[in-house]
C-alpha positions in Angstrom: 107.3 17.9 58.1 109.2 20.7 59.8 110.9 19.6 63.0 110.6 21.8 66.1 113.7 23.0 67.9 114.8 20.8 70.9 114.3 23.6 73.4 110.7 24.2 72.2 110.0 20.4 72.3 111.3 20.4 75.9 108.9 23.2 76.8 106.0 21.6 75.1 106.7 18.3 76.8 107.0 19.9 80.2 103.7 21.8 79.8 101.9 18.7 78.4 103.3 16.3 81.1 102.2 18.4 83.9 100.3 21.7 84.4 100.2 22.5 88.1 102.8 23.7 90.6 106.3 23.8 89.0 109.7 22.9 90.3 111.5 25.9 91.9 114.2 27.3 89.7 115.9 28.7 92.7 116.3 25.2 94.2 117.8 24.0 90.9 120.3 26.9 90.9 121.1 26.3 94.6 121.9 22.7 93.9 124.3 23.7 91.1 125.9 26.3 93.2 126.4 23.9 96.2 128.0 21.4 93.9 130.4 23.9 92.5 131.3 25.2 95.9 132.0 21.7 97.3 133.4 19.9 94.2 135.1 22.5 92.0 136.3 25.4 94.2 139.6 24.7 96.0 139.3 24.6 99.7 140.0 28.0 101.4 139.9 30.0 98.1 138.2 33.3 97.5 135.8 32.7 94.6 132.8 34.0 92.7 130.2 31.8 91.0 128.1 33.1 88.2 125.1 31.0 87.0 123.0 31.7 83.9 119.3 32.0 84.8 117.0 29.2 83.8 114.5 30.1 81.0 111.4 31.4 82.8 109.1 29.5 80.5 110.6 26.1 81.4 108.1 24.4 83.7 109.2 21.2 85.4 107.3 18.8 87.6 108.3 19.2 91.3 110.9 16.6 92.1 109.6 14.1 94.6 113.2 12.7 95.1 116.5 14.4 95.5 118.2 16.9 93.1 121.7 15.9 92.0 124.2 18.1 90.2 127.1 16.9 88.0 129.8 18.5 85.8 129.1 17.8 82.2 132.8 17.7 81.3 133.6 15.5 84.3 136.5 17.9 85.2 137.1 19.9 88.4 139.0 22.8 86.7 137.4 26.2 87.2 136.4 28.7 84.6 133.5 28.4 82.2 131.6 25.1 82.3 128.1 23.5 82.1 126.6 21.9 85.2 123.7 19.5 84.9 121.0 19.1 87.6 118.8 16.1 87.5 115.8 14.9 89.5 116.1 11.4 91.0 112.4 11.1 91.7 109.5 9.2 90.0 109.3 11.8 87.1 113.0 12.3 86.3 114.2 15.3 84.3 117.6 17.0 83.7 118.4 20.6 83.0 121.8 22.2 82.1 123.1 25.4 83.4 126.0 27.5 82.1 128.3 28.5 84.9 131.6 30.4 85.5 133.7 29.8 88.5 136.3 32.5 89.2 139.1 31.8 91.7 140.3 35.1 93.1 143.8 35.5 94.3 146.1 38.4 95.1 148.8 38.6 92.5 151.6 40.9 91.6 150.8 43.7 89.0 152.5 46.8 87.7 151.6 50.0 89.5 152.8 52.0 86.5 153.7 51.3 82.9 157.2 49.8 82.2 159.1 50.4 79.0 160.7 47.6 77.0 164.0 46.5 78.4 163.5 48.4 81.7 164.2 46.6 85.0 161.6 46.0 87.6 162.1 47.9 90.9 159.9 47.9 94.0 158.4 51.3 92.9 156.8 49.5 89.9 155.0 46.8 92.0 151.5 46.6 93.4 149.1 43.8 94.4 145.6 43.2 93.0 143.0 40.5 93.0 142.6 38.6 89.8 140.7 35.5 88.5 143.7 33.1 88.2 141.6 30.9 86.0 142.0 33.6 83.3 145.8 33.9 83.7 147.0 31.3 81.2 150.6 32.4 81.5 150.8 32.0 85.3 151.4 34.8 87.8 153.8 36.0 90.5 152.7 36.4 94.1 155.9 37.7 95.8 158.0 40.8 94.9 161.2 38.7 94.9 159.9 36.8 91.8 159.9 40.0 89.7 162.5 42.4 91.2 165.5 42.8 88.9 163.8 41.2 85.9 163.6 43.0 82.6 160.5 43.7 80.5 160.5 41.9 77.2 158.1 44.5 75.8 156.3 47.7 76.9 153.9 46.8 79.7 150.9 48.8 80.7 149.9 49.7 84.3 147.9 46.8 85.8 149.7 44.1 83.8 149.9 40.8 85.8 153.5 40.0 86.1 154.6 36.6 84.8 157.6 34.9 83.4 156.1 35.4 80.0 156.4 39.2 80.2 159.6 39.5 82.3 163.0 37.9 81.7 165.9 37.3 84.1 169.0 39.1 82.7 171.8 36.7 81.7 174.9 37.0 83.8 176.9 34.7 81.4 176.8 35.2 77.7 178.0 32.9 75.0 181.5 33.8 73.8 182.2 35.8 77.0 185.5 35.5 78.8 184.7 34.1 82.3 186.4 33.2 85.5 186.1 29.5 86.4 186.1 28.8 90.1 186.8 25.2 91.0 186.0 23.9 94.5 187.3 20.6 95.8 186.6 20.4 99.6 188.7 23.3 101.2 190.7 23.8 98.0 189.7 26.6 95.6 191.2 27.1 92.2 190.5 29.9 89.7 191.2 29.8 86.0 190.2 31.6 82.8 187.6 30.2 80.5 185.2 31.0 77.6 181.4 30.6 78.0 179.9 28.3 75.4 176.3 28.9 76.5 174.3 31.7 78.0 173.3 31.5 81.7 171.0 33.1 84.2 171.8 33.1 88.0 171.9 29.5 89.2 171.7 28.1 85.7 174.1 25.4 84.4 176.4 26.6 81.7 179.1 25.0 79.5 182.6 26.6 79.5 185.9 25.9 77.9 189.0 25.9 80.2 191.5 28.1 78.2 194.6 26.5 79.7 193.6 22.8 79.1 190.9 23.4 76.3 188.7 21.0 78.3 184.9 21.7 78.1 183.3 21.5 81.5 180.0 22.4 83.1 179.3 24.7 86.0 176.9 27.1 87.6 176.5 30.8 86.8 176.9 32.4 90.2 177.8 36.1 89.3 178.4 38.2 86.2 181.3 36.5 84.4 181.8 33.9 87.1 181.1 30.1 86.7 181.5 27.8 89.7 182.4 24.1 89.2 182.2 21.6 92.0 
């Protein structure tokens, strides 16, 4: 015997079980929306909630108890999800609703295209609202996070700026002759060295003291300058 699809069985059961006034679909969707607003959306966030409509043929007995919503995945992360709404009355039922929660935040984007290896200046920067749940690579919110960085590939106008598309230029390069500054209280000593690793501003690097051949570690503080405490 051929089995009926589960959705059709649910419709047949609902129509057979009860054939009068039906449960308001709007009330079910409102319950799902209130749940998402209070349990999923971060406090104080700008957001948008999109709910898929309930199949118009689905007739449910009016709930004589309360309606309760729950997250099917039991997670509070935003994005695409399925929300359940169940009736806690004498004739219980449960429906599932597809939802998308968008968290909107102002992020840094490119005002114009940026060629590969070009450095970011203030003229390139703009702000725009984006759904941060869709930004898997993170995002920048302050110009200082992007200024002076270099594009690792050609970037189109409107690109959200992140550490995945911009790199900080290295001020110390492996094999480069560097100046080692040694600080010990009020005493400062400067000596010649060779960088053994690359380094960005503020990054720890290994260098070899050319006079003693000792390998030490310091901080890249300027192009060609490593500071050791």
